HTML snippet that shows the backbone in 3Dmol.js (N, CA, C, O; Angstrom):
<script src="https://3Dmol.org/build/3Dmol-min.js"></script>
<div id="view" style="width:600px;height:400px;position:relative"></div>
<script>
const pdb = `
ATOM      1  N   MET A   1      -2.987 -76.025  32.512  1.00  0.00           N
ATOM      2  CA  MET A   1      -2.674 -74.430  31.922  1.00  0.00           C
ATOM      3  C   MET A   1      -0.639 -74.484  32.118  1.00  0.00           C
ATOM      4  O   MET A   1       0.087 -74.608  33.104  1.00  0.00           O
ATOM      5  N   GLU A   2      -0.359 -74.315  30.608  1.00  0.00           N
ATOM      6  CA  GLU A   2       0.838 -74.272  30.883  1.00  0.00           C
ATOM      7  C   GLU A   2       1.380 -73.059  31.241  1.00  0.00           C
ATOM      8  O   GLU A   2       0.847 -71.990  30.941  1.00  0.00           O
ATOM      9  N   LEU A   3       2.790 -73.191  32.096  1.00  0.00           N
ATOM     10  CA  LEU A   3       3.403 -72.423  32.641  1.00  0.00           C
ATOM     11  C   LEU A   3       5.074 -71.977  31.915  1.00  0.00           C
ATOM     12  O   LEU A   3       5.999 -72.353  32.634  1.00  0.00           O
ATOM     13  N   PRO A   4       5.508 -71.238  30.607  1.00  0.00           N
ATOM     14  CA  PRO A   4       5.552 -71.169  30.267  1.00  0.00           C
ATOM     15  C   PRO A   4       7.719 -70.380  30.505  1.00  0.00           C
ATOM     16  O   PRO A   4       8.641 -70.426  29.690  1.00  0.00           O
ATOM     17  N   TYR A   5       7.693 -69.930  31.602  1.00  0.00           N
ATOM     18  CA  TYR A   5       8.461 -69.556  32.077  1.00  0.00           C
ATOM     19  C   TYR A   5       9.392 -70.348  33.395  1.00  0.00           C
ATOM     20  O   TYR A   5       8.803 -70.989  34.265  1.00  0.00           O
ATOM     21  N   ALA A   6      10.802 -70.200  33.384  1.00  0.00           N
ATOM     22  CA  ALA A   6      11.129 -71.081  34.095  1.00  0.00           C
ATOM     23  C   ALA A   6      12.073 -70.979  35.087  1.00  0.00           C
ATOM     24  O   ALA A   6      13.067 -70.982  34.361  1.00  0.00           O
ATOM     25  N   VAL A   7      12.609 -70.870  36.457  1.00  0.00           N
ATOM     26  CA  VAL A   7      13.900 -70.435  37.192  1.00  0.00           C
ATOM     27  C   VAL A   7      14.203 -71.649  37.571  1.00  0.00           C
ATOM     28  O   VAL A   7      13.416 -72.416  38.126  1.00  0.00           O
ATOM     29  N   TYR A   8      15.525 -71.921  37.249  1.00  0.00           N
ATOM     30  CA  TYR A   8      15.695 -73.597  38.040  1.00  0.00           C
ATOM     31  C   TYR A   8      17.126 -73.400  38.331  1.00  0.00           C
ATOM     32  O   TYR A   8      17.821 -72.407  38.117  1.00  0.00           O
ATOM     33  N   ILE A   9      17.402 -74.408  38.800  1.00  0.00           N
ATOM     34  CA  ILE A   9      19.469 -74.521  39.885  1.00  0.00           C
ATOM     35  C   ILE A   9      19.593 -75.932  39.636  1.00  0.00           C
ATOM     36  O   ILE A   9      18.928 -76.945  39.851  1.00  0.00           O
ATOM     37  N   LEU A  10      20.981 -75.545  38.964  1.00  0.00           N
ATOM     38  CA  LEU A  10      21.728 -76.426  38.940  1.00  0.00           C
ATOM     39  C   LEU A  10      22.752 -76.569  39.115  1.00  0.00           C
ATOM     40  O   LEU A  10      23.579 -75.724  38.770  1.00  0.00           O
ATOM     41  N   ARG A  11      23.209 -78.149  39.962  1.00  0.00           N
ATOM     42  CA  ARG A  11      24.670 -78.076  40.687  1.00  0.00           C
ATOM     43  C   ARG A  11      25.481 -78.520  39.554  1.00  0.00           C
ATOM     44  O   ARG A  11      25.096 -78.919  38.456  1.00  0.00           O
ATOM     45  N   CYS A  12      26.598 -78.391  39.978  1.00  0.00           N
ATOM     46  CA  CYS A  12      28.287 -78.342  38.747  1.00  0.00           C
ATOM     47  C   CYS A  12      28.973 -79.397  39.143  1.00  0.00           C
ATOM     48  O   CYS A  12      28.582 -79.801  40.237  1.00  0.00           O
ATOM     49  N   SER A  13      29.848 -80.005  38.684  1.00  0.00           N
ATOM     50  CA  SER A  13      30.389 -81.340  38.969  1.00  0.00           C
ATOM     51  C   SER A  13      31.266 -80.772  40.333  1.00  0.00           C
ATOM     52  O   SER A  13      31.721 -81.305  41.345  1.00  0.00           O
ATOM     53  N   ASN A  14      31.239 -79.391  39.775  1.00  0.00           N
ATOM     54  CA  ASN A  14      32.729 -78.605  41.491  1.00  0.00           C
ATOM     55  C   ASN A  14      32.068 -78.317  42.685  1.00  0.00           C
ATOM     56  O   ASN A  14      32.693 -77.858  43.642  1.00  0.00           O
ATOM     57  N   GLY A  15      30.607 -78.586  42.742  1.00  0.00           N
ATOM     58  CA  GLY A  15      29.465 -78.114  43.772  1.00  0.00           C
ATOM     59  C   GLY A  15      29.178 -77.271  43.881  1.00  0.00           C
ATOM     60  O   GLY A  15      28.881 -77.029  45.051  1.00  0.00           O
ATOM     61  N   GLN A  16      28.982 -76.008  42.817  1.00  0.00           N
ATOM     62  CA  GLN A  16      28.473 -74.795  42.490  1.00  0.00           C
ATOM     63  C   GLN A  16      27.359 -74.905  42.225  1.00  0.00           C
ATOM     64  O   GLN A  16      26.872 -76.015  42.013  1.00  0.00           O
ATOM     65  N   TYR A  17      26.626 -73.745  42.164  1.00  0.00           N
ATOM     66  CA  TYR A  17      25.177 -73.564  41.774  1.00  0.00           C
ATOM     67  C   TYR A  17      24.924 -73.131  40.915  1.00  0.00           C
ATOM     68  O   TYR A  17      25.818 -72.300  40.759  1.00  0.00           O
ATOM     69  N   TYR A  18      24.078 -73.034  39.866  1.00  0.00           N
ATOM     70  CA  TYR A  18      23.963 -71.958  38.697  1.00  0.00           C
ATOM     71  C   TYR A  18      22.743 -71.548  39.200  1.00  0.00           C
ATOM     72  O   TYR A  18      22.253 -72.464  39.859  1.00  0.00           O
ATOM     73  N   THR A  19      21.893 -70.352  39.167  1.00  0.00           N
ATOM     74  CA  THR A  19      20.780 -69.995  38.719  1.00  0.00           C
ATOM     75  C   THR A  19      20.218 -69.645  37.535  1.00  0.00           C
ATOM     76  O   THR A  19      20.441 -68.519  37.090  1.00  0.00           O
ATOM     77  N   GLY A  20      19.749 -70.163  37.134  1.00  0.00           N
ATOM     78  CA  GLY A  20      18.834 -69.284  35.743  1.00  0.00           C
ATOM     79  C   GLY A  20      17.456 -69.052  35.464  1.00  0.00           C
ATOM     80  O   GLY A  20      16.554 -69.481  36.184  1.00  0.00           O
ATOM     81  N   TYR A  21      17.227 -68.178  34.117  1.00  0.00           N
ATOM     82  CA  TYR A  21      15.959 -67.918  33.911  1.00  0.00           C
ATOM     83  C   TYR A  21      15.947 -68.266  32.709  1.00  0.00           C
ATOM     84  O   TYR A  21      16.893 -68.024  31.958  1.00  0.00           O
ATOM     85  N   THR A  22      14.396 -69.166  32.174  1.00  0.00           N
ATOM     86  CA  THR A  22      14.502 -69.458  30.544  1.00  0.00           C
ATOM     87  C   THR A  22      13.207 -69.888  30.484  1.00  0.00           C
ATOM     88  O   THR A  22      12.597 -70.465  31.383  1.00  0.00           O
ATOM     89  N   GLU A  23      12.568 -69.420  28.769  1.00  0.00           N
ATOM     90  CA  GLU A  23      11.011 -69.827  28.262  1.00  0.00           C
ATOM     91  C   GLU A  23      11.086 -70.917  27.587  1.00  0.00           C
ATOM     92  O   GLU A  23      10.191 -71.259  26.813  1.00  0.00           O
ATOM     93  N   ASN A  24      12.336 -71.714  27.825  1.00  0.00           N
ATOM     94  CA  ASN A  24      12.190 -73.304  27.274  1.00  0.00           C
ATOM     95  C   ASN A  24      13.166 -73.895  27.612  1.00  0.00           C
ATOM     96  O   ASN A  24      14.246 -73.897  27.022  1.00  0.00           O
ATOM     97  N   ILE A  25      12.763 -74.708  29.033  1.00  0.00           N
ATOM     98  CA  ILE A  25      13.635 -75.597  29.666  1.00  0.00           C
ATOM     99  C   ILE A  25      14.655 -76.220  29.458  1.00  0.00           C
ATOM    100  O   ILE A  25      15.812 -75.986  29.809  1.00  0.00           O
ATOM    101  N   ASP A  26      13.950 -77.557  28.498  1.00  0.00           N
ATOM    102  CA  ASP A  26      14.893 -78.336  27.626  1.00  0.00           C
ATOM    103  C   ASP A  26      15.500 -77.864  26.783  1.00  0.00           C
ATOM    104  O   ASP A  26      16.557 -78.441  26.530  1.00  0.00           O
ATOM    105  N   LYS A  27      15.175 -76.696  26.001  1.00  0.00           N
ATOM    106  CA  LYS A  27      16.250 -76.321  25.093  1.00  0.00           C
ATOM    107  C   LYS A  27      17.203 -75.665  25.613  1.00  0.00           C
ATOM    108  O   LYS A  27      18.212 -75.602  24.911  1.00  0.00           O
ATOM    109  N   ARG A  28      17.252 -74.988  26.918  1.00  0.00           N
ATOM    110  CA  ARG A  28      18.305 -74.177  28.199  1.00  0.00           C
ATOM    111  C   ARG A  28      19.445 -75.261  28.398  1.00  0.00           C
ATOM    112  O   ARG A  28      20.650 -75.268  28.147  1.00  0.00           O
ATOM    113  N   LEU A  29      18.205 -76.546  29.178  1.00  0.00           N
ATOM    114  CA  LEU A  29      19.277 -77.646  29.637  1.00  0.00           C
ATOM    115  C   LEU A  29      20.453 -78.226  28.145  1.00  0.00           C
ATOM    116  O   LEU A  29      21.615 -78.628  28.090  1.00  0.00           O
ATOM    117  N   LEU A  30      19.478 -78.004  27.237  1.00  0.00           N
ATOM    118  CA  LEU A  30      20.735 -79.222  25.935  1.00  0.00           C
ATOM    119  C   LEU A  30      22.053 -77.721  26.072  1.00  0.00           C
ATOM    120  O   LEU A  30      23.248 -77.960  26.245  1.00  0.00           O
ATOM    121  N   ALA A  31      21.541 -76.391  25.961  1.00  0.00           N
ATOM    122  CA  ALA A  31      22.861 -75.757  25.916  1.00  0.00           C
ATOM    123  C   ALA A  31      23.601 -75.824  27.269  1.00  0.00           C
ATOM    124  O   ALA A  31      24.706 -75.352  27.004  1.00  0.00           O
ATOM    125  N   HIS A  32      23.591 -76.078  28.267  1.00  0.00           N
ATOM    126  CA  HIS A  32      24.146 -75.999  29.307  1.00  0.00           C
ATOM    127  C   HIS A  32      24.899 -77.428  28.813  1.00  0.00           C
ATOM    128  O   HIS A  32      26.123 -77.563  28.826  1.00  0.00           O
ATOM    129  N   GLN A  33      24.160 -78.239  28.473  1.00  0.00           N
ATOM    130  CA  GLN A  33      25.460 -80.179  28.173  1.00  0.00           C
ATOM    131  C   GLN A  33      26.087 -79.813  26.883  1.00  0.00           C
ATOM    132  O   GLN A  33      27.066 -80.462  26.515  1.00  0.00           O
ATOM    133  N   LYS A  34      25.620 -78.818  26.135  1.00  0.00           N
ATOM    134  CA  LYS A  34      26.782 -78.750  24.872  1.00  0.00           C
ATOM    135  C   LYS A  34      27.319 -77.568  25.491  1.00  0.00           C
ATOM    136  O   LYS A  34      26.870 -76.543  24.979  1.00  0.00           O
ATOM    137  N   ARG A  35      28.102 -77.391  26.389  1.00  0.00           N
ATOM    138  CA  ARG A  35      29.474 -76.257  26.639  1.00  0.00           C
ATOM    139  C   ARG A  35      28.750 -74.792  25.764  1.00  0.00           C
ATOM    140  O   ARG A  35      29.406 -73.987  25.102  1.00  0.00           O
ATOM    141  N   GLU A  36      27.415 -74.759  25.972  1.00  0.00           N
ATOM    142  CA  GLU A  36      27.234 -73.058  24.986  1.00  0.00           C
ATOM    143  C   GLU A  36      26.897 -72.128  25.823  1.00  0.00           C
ATOM    144  O   GLU A  36      26.390 -71.070  25.451  1.00  0.00           O
ATOM    145  N   VAL A  37      27.194 -72.481  27.323  1.00  0.00           N
ATOM    146  CA  VAL A  37      26.829 -71.127  28.481  1.00  0.00           C
ATOM    147  C   VAL A  37      27.749 -71.279  29.135  1.00  0.00           C
ATOM    148  O   VAL A  37      28.123 -72.431  29.354  1.00  0.00           O
ATOM    149  N   HIS A  38      28.453 -70.165  29.688  1.00  0.00           N
ATOM    150  CA  HIS A  38      29.679 -69.673  29.809  1.00  0.00           C
ATOM    151  C   HIS A  38      29.783 -70.262  31.259  1.00  0.00           C
ATOM    152  O   HIS A  38      30.502 -71.240  31.466  1.00  0.00           O
ATOM    153  N   PHE A  39      28.958 -69.579  32.407  1.00  0.00           N
ATOM    154  CA  PHE A  39      29.468 -70.323  33.175  1.00  0.00           C
ATOM    155  C   PHE A  39      29.648 -71.753  34.048  1.00  0.00           C
ATOM    156  O   PHE A  39      30.313 -71.975  35.059  1.00  0.00           O
ATOM    157  N   THR A  40      28.496 -72.922  32.974  1.00  0.00           N
ATOM    158  CA  THR A  40      28.353 -74.351  33.564  1.00  0.00           C
ATOM    159  C   THR A  40      29.693 -74.751  32.413  1.00  0.00           C
ATOM    160  O   THR A  40      30.284 -75.747  32.833  1.00  0.00           O
ATOM    161  N   LYS A  41      30.258 -74.256  31.175  1.00  0.00           N
ATOM    162  CA  LYS A  41      30.717 -74.727  30.813  1.00  0.00           C
ATOM    163  C   LYS A  41      31.762 -76.176  30.430  1.00  0.00           C
ATOM    164  O   LYS A  41      31.944 -77.059  29.592  1.00  0.00           O
ATOM    165  N   ASP A  42      32.336 -75.530  31.987  1.00  0.00           N
ATOM    166  CA  ASP A  42      33.933 -75.760  32.455  1.00  0.00           C
ATOM    167  C   ASP A  42      33.790 -77.051  33.548  1.00  0.00           C
ATOM    168  O   ASP A  42      34.523 -78.003  33.818  1.00  0.00           O
ATOM    169  N   LYS A  43      32.297 -76.533  34.101  1.00  0.00           N
ATOM    170  CA  LYS A  43      31.331 -77.468  35.218  1.00  0.00           C
ATOM    171  C   LYS A  43      30.512 -78.627  34.917  1.00  0.00           C
ATOM    172  O   LYS A  43      29.535 -78.972  35.582  1.00  0.00           O
ATOM    173  N   LEU A  44      30.936 -79.184  33.932  1.00  0.00           N
ATOM    174  CA  LEU A  44      30.089 -80.532  33.650  1.00  0.00           C
ATOM    175  C   LEU A  44      30.898 -81.447  34.340  1.00  0.00           C
ATOM    176  O   LEU A  44      32.016 -81.508  34.850  1.00  0.00           O
ATOM    177  N   PRO A  45      29.321 -82.536  34.050  1.00  0.00           N
ATOM    178  CA  PRO A  45      28.126 -82.963  34.100  1.00  0.00           C
ATOM    179  C   PRO A  45      27.497 -81.846  35.313  1.00  0.00           C
ATOM    180  O   PRO A  45      27.833 -81.866  36.497  1.00  0.00           O
ATOM    181  N   VAL A  46      26.544 -80.921  34.716  1.00  0.00           N
ATOM    182  CA  VAL A  46      25.271 -80.769  35.498  1.00  0.00           C
ATOM    183  C   VAL A  46      24.260 -81.263  36.287  1.00  0.00           C
ATOM    184  O   VAL A  46      24.191 -82.464  36.028  1.00  0.00           O
ATOM    185  N   GLU A  47      23.623 -81.034  36.929  1.00  0.00           N
ATOM    186  CA  GLU A  47      22.275 -81.455  37.269  1.00  0.00           C
ATOM    187  C   GLU A  47      21.103 -80.582  38.059  1.00  0.00           C
ATOM    188  O   GLU A  47      21.405 -79.679  38.840  1.00  0.00           O
ATOM    189  N   LEU A  48      19.930 -80.901  37.807  1.00  0.00           N
ATOM    190  CA  LEU A  48      18.713 -79.830  37.907  1.00  0.00           C
ATOM    191  C   LEU A  48      18.476 -80.664  39.073  1.00  0.00           C
ATOM    192  O   LEU A  48      18.265 -81.873  39.167  1.00  0.00           O
ATOM    193  N   ILE A  49      18.583 -79.486  40.177  1.00  0.00           N
ATOM    194  CA  ILE A  49      17.801 -80.257  41.048  1.00  0.00           C
ATOM    195  C   ILE A  49      16.796 -79.326  41.931  1.00  0.00           C
ATOM    196  O   ILE A  49      16.313 -79.620  43.024  1.00  0.00           O
ATOM    197  N   HIS A  50      16.598 -78.107  41.171  1.00  0.00           N
ATOM    198  CA  HIS A  50      14.643 -77.009  41.146  1.00  0.00           C
ATOM    199  C   HIS A  50      14.562 -76.551  40.056  1.00  0.00           C
ATOM    200  O   HIS A  50      15.354 -75.976  39.309  1.00  0.00           O
ATOM    201  N   LEU A  51      13.385 -76.883  39.989  1.00  0.00           N
ATOM    202  CA  LEU A  51      12.690 -75.988  38.547  1.00  0.00           C
ATOM    203  C   LEU A  51      11.163 -75.122  39.225  1.00  0.00           C
ATOM    204  O   LEU A  51      10.161 -75.812  39.039  1.00  0.00           O
ATOM    205  N   SER A  52      11.000 -74.364  39.631  1.00  0.00           N
ATOM    206  CA  SER A  52       9.687 -73.387  39.694  1.00  0.00           C
ATOM    207  C   SER A  52       9.333 -73.035  38.399  1.00  0.00           C
ATOM    208  O   SER A  52      10.344 -72.605  37.845  1.00  0.00           O
ATOM    209  N   LEU A  53       8.057 -73.006  37.409  1.00  0.00           N
ATOM    210  CA  LEU A  53       7.037 -72.602  36.679  1.00  0.00           C
ATOM    211  C   LEU A  53       6.605 -71.242  36.738  1.00  0.00           C
ATOM    212  O   LEU A  53       6.060 -71.046  37.824  1.00  0.00           O
ATOM    213  N   PHE A  54       6.620 -70.405  36.148  1.00  0.00           N
ATOM    214  CA  PHE A  54       5.609 -69.708  36.616  1.00  0.00           C
ATOM    215  C   PHE A  54       4.811 -68.866  35.457  1.00  0.00           C
ATOM    216  O   PHE A  54       5.541 -68.671  34.485  1.00  0.00           O
ATOM    217  N   PRO A  55       3.448 -68.299  35.314  1.00  0.00           N
ATOM    218  CA  PRO A  55       2.599 -67.815  33.985  1.00  0.00           C
ATOM    219  C   PRO A  55       2.965 -66.629  34.281  1.00  0.00           C
ATOM    220  O   PRO A  55       2.060 -65.891  33.893  1.00  0.00           O
ATOM    221  N   ASP A  56       4.091 -65.801  34.927  1.00  0.00           N
ATOM    222  CA  ASP A  56       4.064 -64.606  34.070  1.00  0.00           C
ATOM    223  C   ASP A  56       5.824 -64.551  34.143  1.00  0.00           C
ATOM    224  O   ASP A  56       6.444 -65.331  34.866  1.00  0.00           O
ATOM    225  N   LYS A  57       6.514 -63.503  33.276  1.00  0.00           N
ATOM    226  CA  LYS A  57       7.840 -63.472  32.681  1.00  0.00           C
ATOM    227  C   LYS A  57       8.461 -62.411  33.998  1.00  0.00           C
ATOM    228  O   LYS A  57       9.583 -62.653  34.443  1.00  0.00           O
ATOM    229  N   LYS A  58       7.511 -61.053  34.654  1.00  0.00           N
ATOM    230  CA  LYS A  58       7.727 -60.561  35.405  1.00  0.00           C
ATOM    231  C   LYS A  58       8.119 -61.601  36.838  1.00  0.00           C
ATOM    232  O   LYS A  58       9.210 -62.047  37.192  1.00  0.00           O
ATOM    233  N   LYS A  59       7.022 -61.724  37.331  1.00  0.00           N
ATOM    234  CA  LYS A  59       7.394 -62.924  38.622  1.00  0.00           C
ATOM    235  C   LYS A  59       8.687 -63.572  38.613  1.00  0.00           C
ATOM    236  O   LYS A  59       9.644 -63.317  39.343  1.00  0.00           O
ATOM    237  N   ALA A  60       8.584 -64.589  37.545  1.00  0.00           N
ATOM    238  CA  ALA A  60      10.082 -65.396  37.219  1.00  0.00           C
ATOM    239  C   ALA A  60      11.450 -64.635  37.333  1.00  0.00           C
ATOM    240  O   ALA A  60      12.476 -65.016  37.896  1.00  0.00           O
ATOM    241  N   CYS A  61      11.239 -63.600  36.738  1.00  0.00           N
ATOM    242  CA  CYS A  61      12.947 -62.921  36.272  1.00  0.00           C
ATOM    243  C   CYS A  61      12.664 -62.075  38.166  1.00  0.00           C
ATOM    244  O   CYS A  61      13.557 -61.244  38.327  1.00  0.00           O
ATOM    245  N   ASP A  62      12.067 -62.118  38.955  1.00  0.00           N
ATOM    246  CA  ASP A  62      11.786 -61.282  40.030  1.00  0.00           C
ATOM    247  C   ASP A  62      12.809 -62.921  40.834  1.00  0.00           C
ATOM    248  O   ASP A  62      14.020 -62.899  41.055  1.00  0.00           O
ATOM    249  N   PHE A  63      12.151 -63.786  41.032  1.00  0.00           N
ATOM    250  CA  PHE A  63      12.159 -64.883  41.658  1.00  0.00           C
ATOM    251  C   PHE A  63      14.052 -64.690  41.484  1.00  0.00           C
ATOM    252  O   PHE A  63      14.810 -64.441  42.422  1.00  0.00           O
ATOM    253  N   GLU A  64      14.429 -64.876  40.129  1.00  0.00           N
ATOM    254  CA  GLU A  64      15.669 -65.472  39.366  1.00  0.00           C
ATOM    255  C   GLU A  64      16.423 -64.443  40.232  1.00  0.00           C
ATOM    256  O   GLU A  64      17.140 -65.063  41.017  1.00  0.00           O
ATOM    257  N   ARG A  65      16.544 -63.039  40.402  1.00  0.00           N
ATOM    258  CA  ARG A  65      16.998 -62.113  40.909  1.00  0.00           C
ATOM    259  C   ARG A  65      17.543 -61.835  42.287  1.00  0.00           C
ATOM    260  O   ARG A  65      18.658 -61.471  42.662  1.00  0.00           O
ATOM    261  N   TYR A  66      15.830 -62.262  43.275  1.00  0.00           N
ATOM    262  CA  TYR A  66      15.936 -62.796  44.016  1.00  0.00           C
ATOM    263  C   TYR A  66      17.207 -63.440  44.527  1.00  0.00           C
ATOM    264  O   TYR A  66      18.112 -62.955  45.206  1.00  0.00           O
ATOM    265  N   LEU A  67      16.970 -65.233  43.792  1.00  0.00           N
ATOM    266  CA  LEU A  67      17.742 -65.813  44.104  1.00  0.00           C
ATOM    267  C   LEU A  67      18.993 -65.789  44.829  1.00  0.00           C
ATOM    268  O   LEU A  67      19.250 -66.231  45.949  1.00  0.00           O
ATOM    269  N   LYS A  68      19.821 -65.113  43.878  1.00  0.00           N
ATOM    270  CA  LYS A  68      21.203 -63.858  43.462  1.00  0.00           C
ATOM    271  C   LYS A  68      21.378 -63.323  44.473  1.00  0.00           C
ATOM    272  O   LYS A  68      22.593 -63.412  44.652  1.00  0.00           O
ATOM    273  N   THR A  69      20.849 -62.683  45.476  1.00  0.00           N
ATOM    274  CA  THR A  69      20.690 -62.261  46.198  1.00  0.00           C
ATOM    275  C   THR A  69      21.381 -62.638  47.913  1.00  0.00           C
ATOM    276  O   THR A  69      20.799 -63.653  48.296  1.00  0.00           O
ATOM    277  N   GLY A  70      22.134 -62.274  48.720  1.00  0.00           N
ATOM    278  CA  GLY A  70      22.226 -63.004  50.201  1.00  0.00           C
ATOM    279  C   GLY A  70      21.057 -63.694  50.428  1.00  0.00           C
ATOM    280  O   GLY A  70      21.102 -64.791  49.870  1.00  0.00           O
ATOM    281  N   SER A  71      20.011 -63.494  51.033  1.00  0.00           N
ATOM    282  CA  SER A  71      19.305 -63.763  51.421  1.00  0.00           C
ATOM    283  C   SER A  71      18.243 -64.930  50.317  1.00  0.00           C
ATOM    284  O   SER A  71      17.605 -65.924  50.662  1.00  0.00           O
ATOM    285  N   GLY A  72      18.400 -64.326  48.981  1.00  0.00           N
ATOM    286  CA  GLY A  72      17.492 -65.711  48.361  1.00  0.00           C
ATOM    287  C   GLY A  72      18.919 -66.833  48.393  1.00  0.00           C
ATOM    288  O   GLY A  72      18.541 -68.000  48.505  1.00  0.00           O
ATOM    289  N   VAL A  73      20.067 -66.718  48.335  1.00  0.00           N
ATOM    290  CA  VAL A  73      21.114 -68.011  48.357  1.00  0.00           C
ATOM    291  C   VAL A  73      20.391 -69.023  49.700  1.00  0.00           C
ATOM    292  O   VAL A  73      20.124 -70.224  49.719  1.00  0.00           O
ATOM    293  N   ALA A  74      20.237 -68.010  50.690  1.00  0.00           N
ATOM    294  CA  ALA A  74      19.648 -68.522  52.264  1.00  0.00           C
ATOM    295  C   ALA A  74      18.873 -69.372  52.055  1.00  0.00           C
ATOM    296  O   ALA A  74      18.970 -70.523  52.480  1.00  0.00           O
ATOM    297  N   PHE A  75      17.769 -68.828  51.203  1.00  0.00           N
ATOM    298  CA  PHE A  75      16.228 -69.177  50.741  1.00  0.00           C
ATOM    299  C   PHE A  75      16.680 -70.471  50.262  1.00  0.00           C
ATOM    300  O   PHE A  75      16.168 -71.524  50.641  1.00  0.00           O
ATOM    301  N   ARG A  76      17.473 -70.411  49.573  1.00  0.00           N
ATOM    302  CA  ARG A  76      17.805 -71.501  48.584  1.00  0.00           C
ATOM    303  C   ARG A  76      18.714 -72.648  49.257  1.00  0.00           C
ATOM    304  O   ARG A  76      18.814 -73.808  48.857  1.00  0.00           O
ATOM    305  N   ASN A  77      19.090 -72.306  49.913  1.00  0.00           N
ATOM    306  CA  ASN A  77      20.075 -72.910  50.719  1.00  0.00           C
ATOM    307  C   ASN A  77      19.032 -74.117  51.747  1.00  0.00           C
ATOM    308  O   ASN A  77      19.063 -75.339  51.898  1.00  0.00           O
ATOM    309  N   LYS A  78      18.380 -73.272  52.159  1.00  0.00           N
ATOM    310  CA  LYS A  78      17.730 -74.235  53.380  1.00  0.00           C
ATOM    311  C   LYS A  78      15.543 -74.835  52.581  1.00  0.00           C
ATOM    312  O   LYS A  78      14.739 -75.574  53.150  1.00  0.00           O
ATOM    313  N   ARG A  79      15.383 -74.130  51.275  1.00  0.00           N
ATOM    314  CA  ARG A  79      14.088 -74.821  50.913  1.00  0.00           C
ATOM    315  C   ARG A  79      14.357 -75.162  49.677  1.00  0.00           C
ATOM    316  O   ARG A  79      13.340 -75.644  49.178  1.00  0.00           O
ATOM    317  N   LEU A  80      15.469 -75.142  48.744  1.00  0.00           N
ATOM    318  CA  LEU A  80      15.039 -75.188  47.657  1.00  0.00           C
ATOM    319  C   LEU A  80      15.784 -76.901  47.098  1.00  0.00           C
ATOM    320  O   LEU A  80      15.455 -77.704  46.225  1.00  0.00           O
ATOM    321  N   LEU A  81      17.187 -76.851  48.393  1.00  0.00           N
ATOM    322  CA  LEU A  81      18.111 -77.870  48.208  1.00  0.00           C
ATOM    323  C   LEU A  81      17.696 -78.749  48.936  1.00  0.00           C
ATOM    324  O   LEU A  81      18.297 -79.821  49.014  1.00  0.00           O
TER     325      LEU A  81
END
`;
const viewer = $3Dmol.createViewer("view");
viewer.addModel(pdb, "pdb");
viewer.setStyle({}, {cartoon: {color: "spectrum"}});
viewer.zoomTo();
viewer.render();
</script>
């Protein structure tokens, strides 16, 4: 069973984290490396440090949104890094 929806966390060269959602992780990581993503274009190189795959788009989007909240950042720092 293929899980097409991904939530990922990148560590940027300046120590910041970027959390994103995608339906094609390979293509999205390439976009980061090619400086096509505004937030990370001046923070290269980036390192993929977490990847969660989901069968359902809504659940993936909900998880990404949660990770960007205060309690989600705390969860990320304690459980995903």
